[in-house]
All heavy atoms as TSV, in Angstrom:
chain	resi	resn	atom	element	x	y	z
A	1	MET	N	N	10.399	14.574	6.230
A	1	MET	CA	C	9.928	13.214	6.059
A	1	MET	C	C	9.102	13.143	4.793
A	1	MET	O	O	8.214	13.983	4.565
A	1	MET	CB	C	9.098	12.822	7.288
A	1	MET	CG	C	8.949	11.343	7.431
A	1	MET	SD	S	8.269	11.012	9.058
A	1	MET	CE	C	7.176	9.714	8.626
A	2	LYS	N	N	9.363	12.140	3.991
A	2	LYS	CA	C	8.630	12.010	2.725
A	2	LYS	C	C	7.251	11.398	2.968
A	2	LYS	O	O	7.051	10.635	3.896
A	2	LYS	CB	C	9.411	11.108	1.768
A	2	LYS	CG	C	10.689	11.713	1.259
A	2	LYS	CD	C	11.299	10.796	0.231
A	2	LYS	CE	C	12.553	11.429	-0.320
A	2	LYS	NZ	N	13.183	10.619	-1.367
A	3	LYS	N	N	6.335	11.779	2.092
A	3	LYS	CA	C	4.999	11.211	2.155
A	3	LYS	C	C	5.013	9.813	1.533
A	3	LYS	O	O	5.741	9.552	0.582
A	3	LYS	CB	C	3.998	12.081	1.428
A	3	LYS	CG	C	3.769	13.409	2.094
A	3	LYS	CD	C	2.636	14.118	1.422
A	3	LYS	CE	C	1.418	13.873	2.306
A	3	LYS	NZ	N	0.234	14.556	1.818
A	4	LEU	N	N	4.168	8.947	2.053
A	4	LEU	CA	C	4.051	7.607	1.504
A	4	LEU	C	C	3.223	7.642	0.251
A	4	LEU	O	O	2.266	8.404	0.145
A	4	LEU	CB	C	3.367	6.680	2.520
A	4	LEU	CG	C	4.144	6.299	3.768
A	4	LEU	CD1	C	3.245	5.449	4.670
A	4	LEU	CD2	C	5.367	5.521	3.391
A	5	THR	N	N	3.601	6.796	-0.684
A	5	THR	CA	C	2.752	6.667	-1.875
A	5	THR	C	C	1.570	5.766	-1.500
A	5	THR	O	O	1.559	5.114	-0.473
A	5	THR	CB	C	3.531	6.047	-3.054
A	5	THR	OG1	O	3.934	4.738	-2.686
A	5	THR	CG2	C	4.736	6.908	-3.419
A	6	LYS	N	N	0.605	5.742	-2.375
A	6	LYS	CA	C	-0.620	4.950	-2.108
A	6	LYS	C	C	-0.278	3.457	-2.035
A	6	LYS	O	O	-0.761	2.739	-1.154
A	6	LYS	CB	C	-1.645	5.239	-3.181
A	6	LYS	CG	C	-3.020	4.852	-2.794
A	6	LYS	CD	C	-4.029	5.485	-3.734
A	6	LYS	CE	C	-5.390	5.189	-3.174
A	6	LYS	NZ	N	-6.415	6.021	-3.693
A	7	LYS	N	N	0.586	3.024	-2.912
A	7	LYS	CA	C	0.938	1.580	-2.952
A	7	LYS	C	C	1.759	1.190	-1.703
A	7	LYS	O	O	1.516	0.147	-1.113
A	7	LYS	CB	C	1.734	1.282	-4.209
A	7	LYS	CG	C	2.018	-0.172	-4.393
A	7	LYS	CD	C	2.736	-0.436	-5.713
A	7	LYS	CE	C	2.987	-1.902	-5.905
A	7	LYS	NZ	N	3.654	-2.178	-7.170
A	8	SER	N	N	2.664	2.046	-1.287
A	8	SER	CA	C	3.468	1.693	-0.105
A	8	SER	C	C	2.644	1.725	1.163
A	8	SER	O	O	2.867	0.904	2.042
A	8	SER	CB	C	4.674	2.644	0.024
A	8	SER	OG	O	4.260	3.945	0.231
A	9	ALA	N	N	1.701	2.630	1.267
A	9	ALA	CA	C	0.820	2.666	2.438
A	9	ALA	C	C	-0.030	1.402	2.506
A	9	ALA	O	O	-0.232	0.832	3.580
A	9	ALA	CB	C	-0.045	3.912	2.418
A	10	LEU	N	N	-0.518	0.954	1.344
A	10	LEU	CA	C	-1.322	-0.272	1.323
A	10	LEU	C	C	-0.485	-1.485	1.688
A	10	LEU	O	O	-0.902	-2.349	2.469
A	10	LEU	CB	C	-1.950	-0.450	-0.052
A	10	LEU	CG	C	-2.860	-1.650	-0.222
A	10	LEU	CD1	C	-4.095	-1.502	0.685
A	10	LEU	CD2	C	-3.292	-1.814	-1.658
A	11	CYS	N	N	0.743	-1.553	1.173
A	11	CYS	CA	C	1.637	-2.673	1.499
A	11	CYS	C	C	1.978	-2.708	2.977
A	11	CYS	O	O	1.968	-3.780	3.601
A	11	CYS	CB	C	2.907	-2.606	0.669
A	11	CYS	SG	S	2.674	-3.003	-1.063
A	12	ILE	N	N	2.293	-1.559	3.543
A	12	ILE	CA	C	2.608	-1.492	4.952
A	12	ILE	C	C	1.416	-1.948	5.806
A	12	ILE	O	O	1.573	-2.698	6.772
A	12	ILE	CB	C	3.073	-0.097	5.356
A	12	ILE	CG1	C	4.455	0.193	4.749
A	12	ILE	CG2	C	3.121	0.103	6.863
A	12	ILE	CD1	C	4.891	1.619	4.880
A	13	SER	N	N	0.240	-1.484	5.435
A	13	SER	CA	C	-0.935	-1.840	6.233
A	13	SER	C	C	-1.219	-3.350	6.157
A	13	SER	O	O	-1.498	-3.996	7.181
A	13	SER	CB	C	-2.168	-1.060	5.796
A	13	SER	OG	O	-2.544	-1.392	4.491
A	14	TRP	N	N	-1.142	-3.933	4.962
A	14	TRP	CA	C	-1.413	-5.388	4.850
A	14	TRP	C	C	-0.340	-6.203	5.566
A	14	TRP	O	O	-0.673	-7.207	6.206
A	14	TRP	CB	C	-1.473	-5.799	3.382
A	14	TRP	CG	C	-2.800	-5.520	2.780
A	14	TRP	CD1	C	-3.088	-4.594	1.821
A	14	TRP	CD2	C	-4.041	-6.171	3.092
A	14	TRP	NE1	N	-4.419	-4.611	1.532
A	14	TRP	CE2	C	-5.031	-5.561	2.293
A	14	TRP	CE3	C	-4.416	-7.184	3.962
A	14	TRP	CZ2	C	-6.372	-5.949	2.352
A	14	TRP	CZ3	C	-5.730	-7.551	4.021
A	14	TRP	CH2	C	-6.686	-6.947	3.207
A	15	ILE	N	N	0.922	-5.811	5.473
A	15	ILE	CA	C	1.987	-6.575	6.130
A	15	ILE	C	C	1.824	-6.492	7.659
A	15	ILE	O	O	1.916	-7.515	8.340
A	15	ILE	CB	C	3.360	-6.079	5.670
A	15	ILE	CG1	C	3.614	-6.496	4.225
A	15	ILE	CG2	C	4.467	-6.611	6.562
A	15	ILE	CD1	C	4.823	-5.837	3.603
A	16	THR	N	N	1.594	-5.291	8.172
A	16	THR	CA	C	1.463	-5.174	9.600
A	16	THR	C	C	0.222	-5.853	10.141
A	16	THR	O	O	0.229	-6.453	11.225
A	16	THR	CB	C	1.472	-3.712	10.049
A	16	THR	OG1	O	0.487	-2.994	9.314
A	16	THR	CG2	C	2.822	-3.089	9.858
A	17	LEU	N	N	-0.862	-5.840	9.386
A	17	LEU	CA	C	-2.076	-6.559	9.816
A	17	LEU	C	C	-1.861	-8.073	9.782
A	17	LEU	O	O	-2.346	-8.792	10.647
A	17	LEU	CB	C	-3.275	-6.145	8.966
A	17	LEU	CG	C	-3.804	-4.718	9.205
A	17	LEU	CD1	C	-4.879	-4.382	8.196
A	17	LEU	CD2	C	-4.310	-4.577	10.633
A	18	PHE	N	N	-1.133	-8.566	8.792
A	18	PHE	CA	C	-0.841	-9.983	8.738
A	18	PHE	C	C	0.050	-10.397	9.909
A	18	PHE	O	O	-0.196	-11.442	10.549
A	18	PHE	CB	C	-0.129	-10.328	7.433
A	18	PHE	CG	C	0.276	-11.750	7.302
A	18	PHE	CD1	C	-0.673	-12.727	7.041
A	18	PHE	CD2	C	1.585	-12.134	7.475
A	18	PHE	CE1	C	-0.303	-14.074	6.958
A	18	PHE	CE2	C	1.961	-13.463	7.398
A	18	PHE	CZ	C	1.031	-14.433	7.132
A	19	VAL	N	N	1.054	-9.608	10.205
A	19	VAL	CA	C	1.960	-9.884	11.352
A	19	VAL	C	C	1.148	-9.839	12.654
A	19	VAL	O	O	1.329	-10.702	13.532
A	19	VAL	CB	C	3.119	-8.886	11.384
A	19	VAL	CG1	C	3.869	-8.939	12.704
A	19	VAL	CG2	C	4.060	-9.120	10.218
A	20	ALA	N	N	0.257	-8.895	12.785
A	20	ALA	CA	C	-0.572	-8.799	13.981
A	20	ALA	C	C	-1.462	-10.038	14.146
A	20	ALA	O	O	-1.588	-10.544	15.262
A	20	ALA	CB	C	-1.414	-7.540	13.943
A	21	CYS	N	N	-2.043	-10.502	13.065
A	21	CYS	CA	C	-2.859	-11.711	13.132
A	21	CYS	C	C	-2.046	-12.920	13.542
A	21	CYS	O	O	-2.477	-13.749	14.361
A	21	CYS	CB	C	-3.554	-11.976	11.793
A	21	CYS	SG	S	-4.888	-10.852	11.441
A	22	ALA	N	N	-0.870	-13.056	12.946
A	22	ALA	CA	C	-0.004	-14.184	13.277
A	22	ALA	C	C	0.435	-14.141	14.743
A	22	ALA	O	O	0.434	-15.158	15.429
A	22	ALA	CB	C	1.190	-14.188	12.342
A	23	LEU	N	N	0.807	-12.958	15.194
A	23	LEU	CA	C	1.243	-12.842	16.595
A	23	LEU	C	C	0.087	-13.079	17.570
A	23	LEU	O	O	0.267	-13.709	18.645
A	23	LEU	CB	C	1.826	-11.454	16.866
A	23	LEU	CG	C	3.244	-11.219	16.346
A	23	LEU	CD1	C	3.633	-9.749	16.555
A	23	LEU	CD2	C	4.218	-12.120	17.014
A	24	SER	N	N	-1.102	-12.648	17.223
A	24	SER	CA	C	-2.222	-12.852	18.148
A	24	SER	C	C	-2.606	-14.342	18.190
A	24	SER	O	O	-2.972	-14.852	19.262
A	24	SER	CB	C	-3.436	-12.011	17.746
A	24	SER	OG	O	-3.907	-12.378	16.482
A	25	MET	N	N	-2.522	-15.030	17.053
A	25	MET	CA	C	-2.796	-16.478	17.087
A	25	MET	C	C	-1.749	-17.208	17.934
A	25	MET	O	O	-2.082	-18.101	18.703
A	25	MET	CB	C	-2.805	-17.032	15.660
A	25	MET	CG	C	-4.008	-16.735	14.891
A	25	MET	SD	S	-3.986	-17.734	13.408
A	25	MET	CE	C	-5.670	-17.636	12.924
A	26	TYR	N	N	-0.471	-16.823	17.751
A	26	TYR	CA	C	0.579	-17.424	18.553
A	26	TYR	C	C	0.345	-17.164	20.040
A	26	TYR	O	O	0.513	-18.058	20.863
A	26	TYR	CB	C	1.933	-16.850	18.121
A	26	TYR	CG	C	3.083	-17.302	18.995
A	26	TYR	CD1	C	3.631	-18.571	18.838
A	26	TYR	CD2	C	3.595	-16.485	19.978
A	26	TYR	CE1	C	4.680	-18.988	19.631
A	26	TYR	CE2	C	4.636	-16.880	20.774
A	26	TYR	CZ	C	5.169	-18.149	20.600
A	26	TYR	OH	O	6.189	-18.560	21.414
A	27	ALA	N	N	-0.037	-15.931	20.367
A	27	ALA	CA	C	-0.264	-15.578	21.766
A	27	ALA	C	C	-1.440	-16.350	22.355
A	27	ALA	O	O	-1.408	-16.739	23.505
A	27	ALA	CB	C	-0.498	-14.086	21.883
A	28	MET	N	N	-2.469	-16.569	21.548
A	28	MET	CA	C	-3.635	-17.331	22.059
A	28	MET	C	C	-3.302	-18.782	22.271
A	28	MET	O	O	-3.737	-19.402	23.257
A	28	MET	CB	C	-4.793	-17.171	21.105
A	28	MET	CG	C	-5.444	-15.835	21.178
A	28	MET	SD	S	-6.869	-15.803	20.105
A	28	MET	CE	C	-6.827	-14.102	19.571
A	29	PHE	N	N	-2.521	-19.361	21.359
A	29	PHE	CA	C	-2.170	-20.776	21.526
A	29	PHE	C	C	-1.190	-21.012	22.667
A	29	PHE	O	O	-1.270	-21.990	23.371
A	29	PHE	CB	C	-1.596	-21.353	20.235
A	29	PHE	CG	C	-2.639	-21.594	19.159
A	29	PHE	CD1	C	-2.476	-21.122	17.897
A	29	PHE	CD2	C	-3.798	-22.326	19.459
A	29	PHE	CE1	C	-3.431	-21.332	16.920
A	29	PHE	CE2	C	-4.743	-22.562	18.498
A	29	PHE	CZ	C	-4.568	-22.040	17.224
A	30	LYS	N	N	-0.238	-20.088	22.854
A	30	LYS	CA	C	0.751	-20.246	23.905
A	30	LYS	C	C	0.334	-19.621	25.238
A	30	LYS	O	O	0.950	-19.873	26.244
A	30	LYS	CB	C	2.094	-19.589	23.456
A	30	LYS	CG	C	2.752	-20.289	22.302
A	30	LYS	CD	C	3.254	-21.640	22.735
A	30	LYS	CE	C	3.978	-22.303	21.595
A	30	LYS	NZ	N	4.549	-23.563	21.958
A	31	GLY	N	N	-0.697	-18.785	25.181
A	31	GLY	CA	C	-1.139	-18.131	26.427
A	31	GLY	C	C	-0.174	-17.057	26.888
A	31	GLY	O	O	0.016	-16.853	28.076
A	32	ASP	N	N	0.448	-16.348	25.948
A	32	ASP	CA	C	1.463	-15.355	26.280
A	32	ASP	C	C	0.835	-13.952	26.174
A	32	ASP	O	O	0.594	-13.466	25.065
A	32	ASP	CB	C	2.632	-15.504	25.305
A	32	ASP	CG	C	3.824	-14.667	25.685
A	32	ASP	OD1	O	3.773	-14.003	26.748
A	32	ASP	OD2	O	4.798	-14.675	24.927
A	33	PRO	N	N	0.600	-13.297	27.288
A	33	PRO	CA	C	-0.030	-11.972	27.233
A	33	PRO	C	C	0.882	-10.903	26.662
A	33	PRO	O	O	0.428	-9.925	26.064
A	33	PRO	CB	C	-0.391	-11.664	28.675
A	33	PRO	CG	C	0.494	-12.501	29.497
A	33	PRO	CD	C	0.776	-13.725	28.663
A	34	PHE	N	N	2.198	-11.063	26.796
A	34	PHE	CA	C	3.144	-10.094	26.254
A	34	PHE	C	C	3.056	-10.042	24.721
A	34	PHE	O	O	3.040	-8.962	24.130
A	34	PHE	CB	C	4.575	-10.431	26.702
A	34	PHE	CG	C	5.614	-9.491	26.180
A	34	PHE	CD1	C	5.690	-8.217	26.660
A	34	PHE	CD2	C	6.504	-9.898	25.223
A	34	PHE	CE1	C	6.640	-7.323	26.170
A	34	PHE	CE2	C	7.479	-9.039	24.734
A	34	PHE	CZ	C	7.539	-7.745	25.227
A	35	MET	N	N	2.960	-11.203	24.084
A	35	MET	CA	C	2.821	-11.247	22.637
A	35	MET	C	C	1.462	-10.683	22.179
A	35	MET	O	O	1.347	-10.119	21.106
A	35	MET	CB	C	2.981	-12.652	22.108
A	35	MET	CG	C	4.391	-13.211	22.263
A	35	MET	SD	S	5.590	-12.213	21.379
A	35	MET	CE	C	5.570	-12.994	19.807
A	36	LEU	N	N	0.443	-10.820	23.006
A	36	LEU	CA	C	-0.829	-10.264	22.690
A	36	LEU	C	C	-0.780	-8.736	22.666
A	36	LEU	O	O	-1.393	-8.101	21.839
A	36	LEU	CB	C	-1.880	-10.755	23.688
A	36	LEU	CG	C	-3.339	-10.672	23.253
A	36	LEU	CD1	C	-3.568	-11.455	21.987
A	36	LEU	CD2	C	-4.231	-11.207	24.355
A	37	VAL	N	N	-0.020	-8.161	23.601
A	37	VAL	CA	C	0.172	-6.709	23.632
A	37	VAL	C	C	0.917	-6.250	22.392
A	37	VAL	O	O	0.555	-5.247	21.752
A	37	VAL	CB	C	0.893	-6.298	24.912
A	37	VAL	CG1	C	1.341	-4.838	24.846
A	37	VAL	CG2	C	0.022	-6.529	26.132
A	38	ILE	N	N	1.950	-6.993	21.993
A	38	ILE	CA	C	2.703	-6.630	20.794
A	38	ILE	C	C	1.823	-6.736	19.561
A	38	ILE	O	O	1.891	-5.883	18.661
A	38	ILE	CB	C	3.958	-7.535	20.661
A	38	ILE	CG1	C	4.937	-7.192	21.797
A	38	ILE	CG2	C	4.621	-7.334	19.317
A	38	ILE	CD1	C	6.106	-8.095	21.847
A	39	SER	N	N	0.965	-7.753	19.479
A	39	SER	CA	C	0.071	-7.885	18.330
A	39	SER	C	C	-0.937	-6.738	18.300
A	39	SER	O	O	-1.301	-6.256	17.212
A	39	SER	CB	C	-0.630	-9.217	18.341
A	39	SER	OG	O	-1.588	-9.294	19.363
A	40	ALA	N	N	-1.375	-6.257	19.445
A	40	ALA	CA	C	-2.288	-5.118	19.494
A	40	ALA	C	C	-1.615	-3.862	18.975
A	40	ALA	O	O	-2.243	-3.053	18.267
A	40	ALA	CB	C	-2.787	-4.889	20.923
A	41	ILE	N	N	-0.321	-3.705	19.249
A	41	ILE	CA	C	0.432	-2.576	18.726
A	41	ILE	C	C	0.534	-2.689	17.217
A	41	ILE	O	O	0.333	-1.681	16.491
A	41	ILE	CB	C	1.825	-2.500	19.399
A	41	ILE	CG1	C	1.670	-2.139	20.879
A	41	ILE	CG2	C	2.726	-1.498	18.676
A	41	ILE	CD1	C	2.941	-2.291	21.654
A	42	PHE	N	N	0.788	-3.879	16.696
A	42	PHE	CA	C	0.855	-4.068	15.240
A	42	PHE	C	C	-0.519	-3.838	14.584
A	42	PHE	O	O	-0.586	-3.305	13.466
A	42	PHE	CB	C	1.380	-5.456	14.895
A	42	PHE	CG	C	2.871	-5.544	14.801
A	42	PHE	CD1	C	3.614	-6.054	15.858
A	42	PHE	CD2	C	3.546	-5.064	13.680
A	42	PHE	CE1	C	4.976	-6.107	15.776
A	42	PHE	CE2	C	4.922	-5.129	13.605
A	42	PHE	CZ	C	5.650	-5.646	14.647
A	43	PHE	N	N	-1.600	-4.231	15.247
A	43	PHE	CA	C	-2.934	-3.925	14.721
A	43	PHE	C	C	-3.156	-2.433	14.633
A	43	PHE	O	O	-3.695	-1.933	13.646
A	43	PHE	CB	C	-4.034	-4.539	15.612
A	43	PHE	CG	C	-4.437	-5.916	15.232
A	43	PHE	CD1	C	-4.347	-6.943	16.165
A	43	PHE	CD2	C	-4.892	-6.219	13.975
A	43	PHE	CE1	C	-4.715	-8.252	15.815
A	43	PHE	CE2	C	-5.271	-7.493	13.629
A	43	PHE	CZ	C	-5.172	-8.519	14.549
A	44	ALA	N	N	-2.732	-1.684	15.646
A	44	ALA	CA	C	-2.880	-0.226	15.633
A	44	ALA	C	C	-2.103	0.399	14.493
A	44	ALA	O	O	-2.601	1.263	13.752
A	44	ALA	CB	C	-2.469	0.372	16.981
A	45	ILE	N	N	-0.843	-0.052	14.317
A	45	ILE	CA	C	-0.008	0.471	13.227
A	45	ILE	C	C	-0.654	0.142	11.879
A	45	ILE	O	O	-0.704	0.984	10.970
A	45	ILE	CB	C	1.418	-0.107	13.314
A	45	ILE	CG1	C	2.115	0.413	14.538
A	45	ILE	CG2	C	2.204	0.226	12.066
A	45	ILE	CD1	C	3.426	-0.292	14.846
A	46	GLY	N	N	-1.159	-1.070	11.728
A	46	GLY	CA	C	-1.790	-1.463	10.467
A	46	GLY	C	C	-3.031	-0.653	10.168
A	46	GLY	O	O	-3.249	-0.260	9.019
A	47	PHE	N	N	-3.851	-0.410	11.183
A	47	PHE	CA	C	-5.052	0.380	10.936
A	47	PHE	C	C	-4.747	1.829	10.637
A	47	PHE	O	O	-5.425	2.442	9.815
A	47	PHE	CB	C	-6.020	0.256	12.113
A	47	PHE	CG	C	-6.746	-1.054	12.140
A	47	PHE	CD1	C	-6.708	-1.849	13.268
A	47	PHE	CD2	C	-7.462	-1.511	11.040
A	47	PHE	CE1	C	-7.379	-3.070	13.305
A	47	PHE	CE2	C	-8.116	-2.721	11.068
A	47	PHE	CZ	C	-8.073	-3.513	12.198
A	48	PHE	N	N	-3.713	2.402	11.307
A	48	PHE	CA	C	-3.327	3.763	10.993
A	48	PHE	C	C	-2.804	3.845	9.555
A	48	PHE	O	O	-3.069	4.827	8.845
A	48	PHE	CB	C	-2.291	4.286	11.968
A	48	PHE	CG	C	-2.866	4.666	13.307
A	48	PHE	CD1	C	-2.254	4.256	14.476
A	48	PHE	CD2	C	-4.006	5.440	13.403
A	48	PHE	CE1	C	-2.756	4.617	15.706
A	48	PHE	CE2	C	-4.564	5.785	14.597
A	48	PHE	CZ	C	-3.945	5.376	15.766
A	49	ALA	N	N	-2.027	2.850	9.129
A	49	ALA	CA	C	-1.547	2.840	7.739
A	49	ALA	C	C	-2.679	2.694	6.757
A	49	ALA	O	O	-2.682	3.311	5.683
A	49	ALA	CB	C	-0.516	1.727	7.561
A	50	LEU	N	N	-3.693	1.893	7.131
A	50	LEU	CA	C	-4.853	1.730	6.255
A	50	LEU	C	C	-5.649	3.018	6.163
A	50	LEU	O	O	-6.127	3.395	5.095
A	50	LEU	CB	C	-5.737	0.572	6.764
A	50	LEU	CG	C	-6.753	0.015	5.822
A	50	LEU	CD1	C	-6.071	-0.519	4.551
A	50	LEU	CD2	C	-7.519	-1.100	6.499
A	51	GLN	N	N	-5.780	3.740	7.265
A	51	GLN	CA	C	-6.450	5.037	7.245
A	51	GLN	C	C	-5.678	6.027	6.351
A	51	GLN	O	O	-6.295	6.811	5.656
A	51	GLN	CB	C	-6.588	5.596	8.638
A	51	GLN	CG	C	-7.706	4.965	9.437
A	51	GLN	CD	C	-7.810	5.594	10.830
A	51	GLN	OE1	O	-6.881	6.236	11.285
A	51	GLN	NE2	N	-8.945	5.351	11.487
A	52	HIS	N	N	-4.375	5.974	6.463
A	52	HIS	CA	C	-3.532	6.850	5.652
A	52	HIS	C	C	-3.709	6.518	4.170
A	52	HIS	O	O	-3.806	7.407	3.321
A	52	HIS	CB	C	-2.074	6.710	6.052
A	52	HIS	CG	C	-1.151	7.586	5.240
A	52	HIS	ND1	N	-1.081	8.946	5.460
A	52	HIS	CD2	C	-0.277	7.315	4.276
A	52	HIS	CE1	C	-0.226	9.463	4.623
A	52	HIS	NE2	N	0.292	8.490	3.890
A	53	TYR	N	N	-3.812	5.232	3.865
A	53	TYR	CA	C	-4.057	4.797	2.482
A	53	TYR	C	C	-5.393	5.323	1.964
A	53	TYR	O	O	-5.494	5.778	0.848
A	53	TYR	CB	C	-4.009	3.273	2.375
A	53	TYR	CG	C	-4.546	2.719	1.088
A	53	TYR	CD1	C	-3.806	2.815	-0.090
A	53	TYR	CD2	C	-5.791	2.111	1.023
A	53	TYR	CE1	C	-4.306	2.317	-1.280
A	53	TYR	CE2	C	-6.293	1.594	-0.137
A	53	TYR	CZ	C	-5.547	1.708	-1.317
A	53	TYR	OH	O	-6.052	1.214	-2.472
A	54	MET	N	N	-6.409	5.244	2.810
A	54	MET	CA	C	-7.743	5.703	2.388
A	54	MET	C	C	-7.795	7.220	2.205
A	54	MET	O	O	-8.600	7.699	1.406
A	54	MET	CB	C	-8.790	5.283	3.429
A	54	MET	CG	C	-8.978	3.804	3.490
A	54	MET	SD	S	-9.545	3.157	1.946
A	54	MET	CE	C	-10.328	1.692	2.443
A	55	SER	N	N	-6.949	7.948	2.904
A	55	SER	CA	C	-6.979	9.411	2.792
A	55	SER	C	C	-6.176	9.914	1.610
A	55	SER	O	O	-6.256	11.081	1.268
A	55	SER	CB	C	-6.467	10.043	4.098
A	55	SER	OG	O	-5.071	9.831	4.200
A	56	LEU	N	N	-5.357	9.048	0.991
A	56	LEU	CA	C	-4.566	9.493	-0.147
A	56	LEU	C	C	-5.384	9.654	-1.397
A	56	LEU	O	O	-6.362	9.045	-1.632
A	56	LEU	CB	C	-3.400	8.511	-0.415
A	56	LEU	CG	C	-2.290	8.540	0.601
A	56	LEU	CD1	C	-1.262	7.457	0.242
A	56	LEU	CD2	C	-1.615	9.886	0.628
């Protein structure tokens, strides 16, 4: 598996965090707990990618 470059890790983290924010807002307005769980997963992926970016 190839290592991520610094720019790609930053892009992945920002995109996943944006998707997580959008999904959590949708889940709060619609009252859908399933979408809230999916947004929490995207938040975790985004934070792990951000940590990877900081360690590069």
